[in-house]
C-alpha positions in Angstrom: 0.0 0.0 0.0 1.1 3.6 -0.6 2.3 5.2 2.6 2.3 8.7 1.1 0.9 11.1 3.8 -0.9 13.0 1.0 -2.7 10.0 -0.3 -6.0 11.2 1.1 -5.7 14.5 -0.7 -4.7 13.5 -4.2 -6.1 16.7 -5.8 -4.1 19.2 -7.9 -1.3 20.5 -5.8 -1.7 18.2 -2.8 -1.4 21.4 -0.8 -3.8 23.4 1.3 -3.8 26.1 -1.4 -5.1 23.7 -4.1 -7.2 21.3 -2.0 -10.9 20.6 -2.6 -13.2 18.0 -1.1 -13.2 14.5 -2.6 -16.4 12.7 -3.6 -14.6 9.4 -2.8 -11.3 8.2 -1.4 -10.1 5.0 0.1 -6.3 5.4 0.1 -5.8 3.8 -3.4 -8.5 5.6 -5.4 -9.9 9.2 -5.2 -12.7 10.6 -7.3 -13.8 14.2 -7.9 -16.9 14.7 -10.0 -16.4 18.4 -10.6 -12.9 19.9 -10.5 -12.7 23.5 -9.4 -9.7 25.8 -9.8 -9.0 28.9 -7.7 -7.6 32.1 -9.2 -4.1 31.3 -7.9 -3.1 27.7 -8.2 0.3 26.5 -7.0 2.6 24.1 -8.9 1.9 20.5 -8.1 3.5 17.1 -8.3 1.2 14.1 -7.9 2.5 10.7 -7.0 -0.5 9.0 -8.6 -1.9 8.1 -12.0 -4.9 10.4 -12.8 -7.4 10.6 -15.6 -9.3 13.8 -16.4 -12.5 13.7 -18.4 -13.6 17.1 -19.8 -17.3 17.4 -20.6 -17.5 21.2 -21.0 -15.2 24.3 -21.3 -11.5 24.4 -21.6 -8.5 23.9 -19.2 -5.0 25.0 -20.0 -2.0 24.0 -18.0 1.7 23.2 -18.1 3.2 19.7 -17.6 6.9 19.3 -17.2 7.5 22.6 -19.0 5.2 21.9 -22.0 1.8 23.6 -22.6 -1.4 21.5 -22.8 -5.1 22.3 -23.3 -8.1 20.0 -23.0 -11.6 20.8 -24.1 -15.0 19.1 -24.5 -14.9 15.3 -24.9 -11.1 15.3 -24.2 -9.4 12.9 -21.8 -6.0 13.6 -20.2 -3.9 11.0 -18.6 -1.3 12.2 -16.1 1.6 10.1 -14.8 3.1 10.0 -11.3 5.6 12.7 -10.4 5.1 15.0 -13.4 5.0 18.6 -12.4 1.9 20.7 -13.3 1.6 24.5 -13.2 -0.1 27.6 -14.7 -3.7 26.4 -14.6 -6.2 28.4 -16.6 -9.8 27.2 -16.6 -12.7 28.7 -18.5 -15.8 29.7 -16.4 -17.9 26.9 -17.8 -15.3 24.2 -17.2 -16.7 20.8 -16.2 -14.2 18.0 -15.5 -14.2 14.8 -13.5 -11.1 13.3 -12.1 -10.0 9.8 -11.2 -6.8 9.4 -9.2 -5.3 5.9 -8.8 -2.2 4.7 -7.0 0.3 3.1 -9.4 -0.3 -0.3 -7.6 -4.0 -0.1 -8.0 -3.7 0.8 -11.7 -1.5 -2.3 -12.2 -3.9 -4.5 -10.3 -6.9 -3.2 -12.3 -5.2 -4.0 -15.6 -3.5 -7.2 -14.6 -2.5 -9.2 -16.6 -3.3 -6.7 -19.5 -1.2 -3.8 -18.3 0.8 -4.1 -21.6 -2.2 -2.5 -23.4 -1.9 0.7 -21.2 1.9 0.7 -21.4 2.2 0.3 -25.1 -0.4 2.8 -26.0 0.3 5.6 -23.5 4.0 5.2 -23.0 4.9 4.1 -26.5 2.7 6.5 -28.4 2.6 9.2 -25.7 -1.2 10.0 -26.1 -1.5 12.1 -23.0 -4.5 13.8 -24.5 -7.1 12.3 -26.8 -10.6 13.0 -27.9 -13.5 10.6 -27.4 -15.9 9.8 -30.3 -19.6 10.5 -29.8 -20.2 6.8 -29.1 -17.3 6.7 -26.6 -18.7 9.7 -24.8 -22.0 8.0 -24.4 -20.3 4.9 -23.1 -18.2 6.8 -20.6 -21.2 8.9 -19.4 -23.3 5.8 -18.8 -20.5 4.2 -16.7 -20.0 7.4 -14.8 -23.7 7.7 -14.1 -23.6 4.3 -12.4 -20.4 5.3 -10.6 -21.9 8.5 -9.2 -25.0 6.6 -8.1 -22.8 4.3 -6.0 -20.7 7.2 -4.7 -23.9 8.8 -3.4 -25.5 5.6 -2.1 -25.9 5.0 1.6 -25.3 1.3 1.1 -21.9 0.3 2.5 -21.8 -3.4 1.7 -19.3 -4.1 -1.1 -19.2 -0.3 -1.8 -15.4 -0.3 -2.3 -15.5 -3.4 -4.4 -18.3 -2.1 -6.7 -16.6 1.3 -7.1 -13.3 -0.3 -8.0 -15.0 -2.6 -10.5 -16.7 0.4 -12.1 -13.5 2.3 -12.3 -11.9 -0.8 -13.9 -14.6 -0.8 -16.6 -13.9 2.9 -17.3 -10.1 2.2 -17.5 -10.6 -0.7 -19.9 -12.9 1.3 -22.1 -10.2 3.9 -22.3 -7.7 1.1 -23.2 -10.0 0.1 -26.1 -10.1 3.7 -27.2 -6.4 4.0 -27.0 -5.8 0.8 -28.9 -7.4 2.4 -32.0 -4.7 5.1 -32.1 -2.1 2.4 -32.4 -4.0 0.4 -35.0 -4.7 3.4 -37.2 -1.4 5.3 -36.9 0.3 5.3 -40.2 3.7 6.9 -40.2 6.1 7.1 -43.1 9.0 6.2 -41.0 8.6 3.5 -38.3 10.7 4.3 -35.3 12.8 1.3 -34.6 13.4 2.3 -31.0 9.7 2.4 -30.4 9.3 -1.0 -32.0 12.1 -2.4 -29.7 10.4 -0.9 -26.6 7.1 -2.5 -27.7 8.7 -5.8 -28.2 10.4 -5.5 -24.7 7.1 -4.7 -23.0 5.2 -7.5 -24.8 7.9 -10.1 -24.0 8.2 -8.9 -20.4 4.4 -8.9 -19.7 4.0 -12.4 -21.3 6.5 -14.2 -19.2 5.4 -16.0 -16.0 8.9 -15.6 -14.4 9.7 -11.9 -15.0 12.5 -11.6 -12.4 15.4 -12.1 -14.8 18.7 -10.1 -15.2 18.5 -7.3 -17.7 20.9 -9.2 -19.9 18.3 -12.0 -20.2 15.9 -9.6 -21.9 18.6 -7.9 -23.9 19.8 -11.2 -25.3 16.3 -12.3 -26.2 15.9 -9.0 -28.1 19.4 -9.3 -29.7 20.6 -5.9 -28.3 23.0 -4.9 -25.6 21.8 -4.1 -22.1 23.1 -0.5 -22.5 21.1 0.0 -25.7 17.9 -1.5 -24.3 18.2 0.8 -21.2 18.8 3.8 -23.5 15.8 3.0 -25.7 13.5 2.5 -22.8 14.5 5.7 -21.2 14.1 7.6 -24.5 10.7 6.2 -25.3 9.1 6.0 -21.8 11.2 8.1 -19.6 12.1 5.0 -17.5 14.8 2.4 -17.7 14.3 -1.3 -18.6 15.2 -2.2 -15.1 12.4 0.0 -13.8 9.9 -1.8 -16.0 11.1 -5.2 -14.9 10.8 -4.2 -11.2 7.2 -2.9 -11.8 6.1 -6.1 -13.4 7.7 -8.3 -10.8 6.1 -6.3 -8.0 2.8 -6.4 -9.7 3.0 -10.2 -9.9 3.9 -10.4 -6.3 0.9 -8.3 -5.3 -1.4 -10.3 -7.5 -0.4 -13.8 -6.2 -0.3 -12.7 -2.5 -3.8 -11.1 -2.8 -5.7 -13.2 -5.4 -4.4 -16.8 -4.9 -4.3 -19.4 -2.2 -0.8 -20.4 -3.0 1.6 -20.5 0.0 4.3 -17.9 0.2 6.9 -20.5 -0.6 4.9 -21.6 -3.7 4.6 -18.0 -4.9 8.4 -17.5 -4.4 9.1 -20.5 -6.6 6.5 -19.6 -9.2 7.9 -16.1 -9.6 11.5 -17.3 -9.9 13.0 -16.4 -6.5 15.9 -18.6 -5.5 14.6 -19.2 -1.9 12.0 -18.1 0.6 14.4 -15.9 2.5 15.3 -13.9 -0.6 11.6 -13.5 -1.5 10.8 -12.2 1.9 13.7 -9.7 1.8 12.5 -8.6 -1.7 8.9 -8.0 -0.6 10.0 -6.1 2.6 12.3 -3.8 0.6 9.9 -3.1 -2.2 6.4 -3.3 -0.6 7.3 -2.3 2.9 6.1 -5.4 4.7 6.8 -9.1 4.9 4.9 -11.3 2.5 2.6 -12.6 5.3 2.0 -9.1 6.6 1.3 -7.7 3.1 -1.2 -10.6 2.4 -2.9 -10.2 5.7 -3.3 -6.4 5.4 -4.7 -6.5 1.9 -7.2 -9.3 2.7 -8.3 -7.5 5.9 -9.2 -4.3 4.0 
């Protein structure tokens, strides 16, 4: 779980200057149905994945030094730790916001996170416009989501909300996949193709915990070149991607299977139980048994 003290205030800025009440939060997911912006907004850096749906008006802002603008029927996907600044909202702006921890996003997409990675990191579609049919679909799902947010029923509330958000995210993945399928460039970028192959190969393996040289050899490139390509295309190293996928598998098997911790360690390629326990404590902050018990108790 994310121990970030700001996790309950994942709104633009994560500061008292930029804070607004949330319609829903549970430590992993936060939802705001109607974003508001003050006249003086401070720069912000959010350690979460967030998705903004614009249904009316315009919003201009700066991300990592580049200017962006979203308008009616646009969707903007923001990544953890990007820096946002210089917000300018039109008076009629209507936007809704989903904020998800990185681990929740990986859990929602598992084992299909490659779809998200290849479309957004490979093609860099931070902003895209929904078709009329896609707008109708997203509005229908959001209507059901809002109903459950306002409902007084608490039984399975978190599970239902998370399931609805999963549907919204997968619908976005379907939309994003069309960009990849229809893109027709005169010059295919070989580095992007290599990154795509790397992510596809990595996500398809059961045992992902392998040396970087293992993946480089399979792709017939040097480790140095693979690292350079991944950093250029996605802003992250090949080793970062391997770690993400391994940790995601660890979370999944601890939470969603009845395998013993020893069986999980063997299945995921750890040489022994002691090393697996050390890995989980260093990367997830708890021992495997503590992590499994905490997640299942929530």
